[in-house]
C-alpha positions in Angstrom: 0.0 0.0 0.0 1.4 3.4 -1.0 0.3 5.3 2.1 1.9 8.5 1.1 0.0 8.6 -2.1 -3.3 8.0 -0.3 -2.6 10.6 2.3 -1.7 13.0 -0.4 -5.0 12.4 -2.2 -6.9 13.0 1.1 -5.0 16.1 2.0 -5.8 17.6 -1.3 -9.5 16.9 -0.9 -10.4 20.1 0.8 -8.3 22.2 -1.6 -9.8 20.7 -4.7 -13.3 20.8 -3.4 -13.0 24.3 -2.1 -11.7 25.6 -5.4 -14.3 23.7 -7.6 -17.3 24.3 -5.3 -16.5 27.8 -3.8 -19.3 29.4 -5.8 -21.8 26.7 -4.6 -21.1 27.2 -0.9 -19.0 30.2 0.2 -19.6 29.4 3.9 -17.7 26.1 3.9 -14.7 26.4 6.2 -11.2 25.3 5.0 -10.0 21.9 6.1 -7.2 21.5 8.7 -3.8 21.6 7.1 -2.3 18.5 8.7 -3.3 14.8 8.5 -3.1 14.6 12.3 -5.8 17.2 12.6 -7.9 15.6 9.9 -7.9 12.2 11.7 -8.3 13.2 15.3 -11.9 11.8 15.1 -13.3 8.8 13.2 -14.7 9.9 9.8 -17.4 9.0 7.4 -15.8 7.6 4.3 -17.8 8.6 1.3 -17.1 6.0 -1.3 -17.6 7.6 -4.8 -18.4 4.7 -7.0 -16.4 4.0 -10.3 -14.1 6.6 -11.9 -11.5 6.8 -14.7 -11.7 4.0 -17.1 -14.7 2.6 -15.2 -17.7 4.8 -16.1 -20.3 2.6 -14.3 -23.7 2.4 -15.8 -24.8 4.9 -18.4 -27.5 6.4 -20.6 -26.2 7.9 -23.9 -23.5 10.2 -22.8 -24.5 10.4 -19.2 -22.1 8.4 -17.0 -22.7 7.1 -13.5 -19.2 8.0 -12.3 -19.9 11.7 -12.9 -23.2 11.7 -11.0 -21.6 9.9 -8.1 -18.9 12.5 -7.9 -21.3 15.4 -8.0 -23.5 14.0 -5.2 -20.5 12.8 -3.2 -18.9 16.2 -3.3 -22.0 17.9 -2.2 -22.5 15.4 0.6 -18.9 16.0 1.8 -19.5 19.7 1.9 -22.7 19.4 3.8 -21.3 17.1 6.4 -18.3 19.3 6.9 -20.6 22.3 7.3 -22.6 20.3 10.0 -19.3 19.6 11.8 -19.4 15.9 10.9 -16.0 14.5 9.9 -15.9 13.0 6.4 -13.5 12.2 3.6 -14.0 11.5 -0.1 -12.0 8.6 -1.5 -12.2 10.1 -5.0 -12.1 13.8 -5.8 -11.7 13.6 -9.6 -12.1 11.3 -12.6 -9.6 8.6 -11.9 -9.8 4.9 -11.0 -8.8 4.0 -7.4 -7.2 0.8 -8.9 -4.4 3.2 -10.0 -3.4 3.6 -6.4 -3.3 -0.1 -5.6 0.2 -1.3 -6.1 0.0 -3.8 -3.2 -2.5 -6.4 -4.4 -1.1 -9.0 -6.7 -4.2 -9.4 -8.8 -4.7 -8.9 -12.6 -8.3 -7.8 -12.2 -8.5 -4.0 -12.3 -12.0 -4.3 -10.7 -10.7 -6.3 -7.8 -7.8 -3.9 -7.2 -10.3 -1.0 -7.3 -12.6 -2.6 -4.7 -9.7 -3.7 -2.5 -8.3 -0.1 -2.5 -11.7 1.3 -1.4 -11.9 -1.3 1.5 -8.2 -0.7 2.5 -8.8 3.0 3.1 -11.3 2.2 5.9 -8.4 0.3 7.6 -5.8 3.0 7.1 -7.8 5.8 8.7 -10.2 5.8 11.7 -13.6 5.1 10.1 -17.0 5.7 11.6 -18.9 4.2 8.6 -18.7 3.7 4.9 -21.3 5.3 2.6 -20.9 4.1 -1.0 -22.7 6.1 -3.8 -23.9 4.5 -7.0 -26.6 4.8 -9.6 -28.9 2.0 -10.6 -30.1 0.6 -14.0 -32.9 -1.7 -15.0 -34.2 -2.9 -18.4 -37.7 -2.0 -17.1 -37.6 1.8 -17.7 -40.6 2.4 -15.4 -38.5 1.2 -12.4 -37.5 4.3 -10.3 -36.4 5.4 -6.9 -33.5 5.1 -4.5 -32.4 1.7 -3.1 -30.2 1.3 -0.1 -28.2 -1.9 0.3 -27.0 -2.8 3.8 -24.3 -4.9 5.4 -25.7 -7.8 7.3 -25.1 -6.2 10.7 -27.4 -4.4 13.1 -26.0 -0.8 12.9 -25.8 -1.0 9.1 -29.4 -2.2 8.9 -30.5 0.7 11.1 -28.5 3.2 9.0 -29.9 1.8 5.7 -33.5 2.1 7.1 -33.0 5.7 8.1 -31.5 6.6 4.7 -34.1 4.7 2.7 -37.0 6.3 4.5 -35.5 9.8 4.0 -34.8 9.3 0.3 -38.3 7.7 -0.3 -39.8 10.9 1.2 -37.7 13.1 -1.1 -38.4 11.0 -4.2 -42.0 10.3 -3.5 -41.4 6.5 -3.7 -41.9 3.4 -1.6 -38.7 1.5 -2.3 -37.4 -1.0 0.2 -33.9 -1.4 1.4 -32.1 -4.6 0.4 -29.4 -6.9 1.7 -26.1 -6.2 0.1 -24.6 -9.6 1.1 -23.3 -10.3 -2.5 -21.3 -7.1 -2.6 -17.6 -7.2 -1.8 -17.4 -3.9 0.1 -20.3 -4.7 2.4 -18.8 -8.1 3.1 -15.3 -6.9 3.7 -15.6 -3.6 5.5 -15.4 -3.9 9.3 -17.4 -0.8 10.1 -21.1 -0.1 9.5 -21.6 0.2 5.7 -24.3 0.9 3.1 -24.5 1.3 -0.7 -26.9 4.0 -1.8 -28.2 3.6 -5.3 -29.5 7.1 -5.8 -31.8 6.3 -8.6 -32.3 4.6 -11.9 -30.4 6.2 -14.8 -32.7 4.1 -17.1 -35.8 6.0 -15.8 -36.4 9.4 -17.3 -37.7 10.9 -14.0 -34.8 9.7 -11.9 -32.3 10.6 -14.7 -33.5 14.2 -14.7 -33.1 14.4 -10.9 -29.7 12.8 -11.0 -28.4 15.2 -13.6 -29.9 18.4 -12.2 -27.4 20.3 -10.0 -30.1 21.5 -7.7 -31.5 18.0 -7.3 -28.0 16.6 -6.7 -27.7 19.1 -3.8 -31.1 18.1 -2.5 -30.3 14.4 -2.7 -27.0 15.0 -0.9 -28.8 17.1 1.7 -31.3 14.3 2.3 -28.5 11.8 2.8 -26.6 14.2 5.1 -29.7 14.7 7.2 -30.2 10.9 7.6 -26.6 10.4 8.6 -26.9 13.2 11.2 -30.0 11.6 12.6 -28.3 8.1 12.7 -25.3 9.6 14.6 -27.7 11.3 17.1 -29.1 7.9 18.0 -25.7 6.3 19.0 
């Protein structure tokens, strides 16, 4: 594991986000300058799905990886504004497999997933929130779906997020077990995967691509995370 490269990415997070999003939220405070200050408390790791060569699911020229980053960036900013410690594991369009020089595996996908999991072991992690976008051949299928790790705190977290997102979307989707998914099996902390909508559905797609709606979705997730933390 190239720890210095990972720490360098994380240290640059606040600088990159502040520059790119300053016009969106001028009230966001600058991050601490040292890694010791950043990691004095456990953090919420925001796992921004896909990136780089891996675009995720798509519709025409709309790529999942870009939607994930937009919502993830907004979620990060909102949590920071609320005083909740968080980090993004991807701040730009690159594949996390590029940072993985420690796993002897030819599969880029496996190196990518392993790198995401490894970060939760390298820094003090409160929970992992992984952002993705759904797709279904049935184009009428819409709404958010939260997948949970088979563990009590994760199930409670997923239920809170699912209910909050359903209210925002006007849907009645149910959370689902994420047992088949690598991250939810391998991460030690509470963890969920949030499928923020179906890119194959025109209503969801408009929401996912609208900057105002991206902010509203991130705000809904941030509120759910804040409520979950208040119950601990």
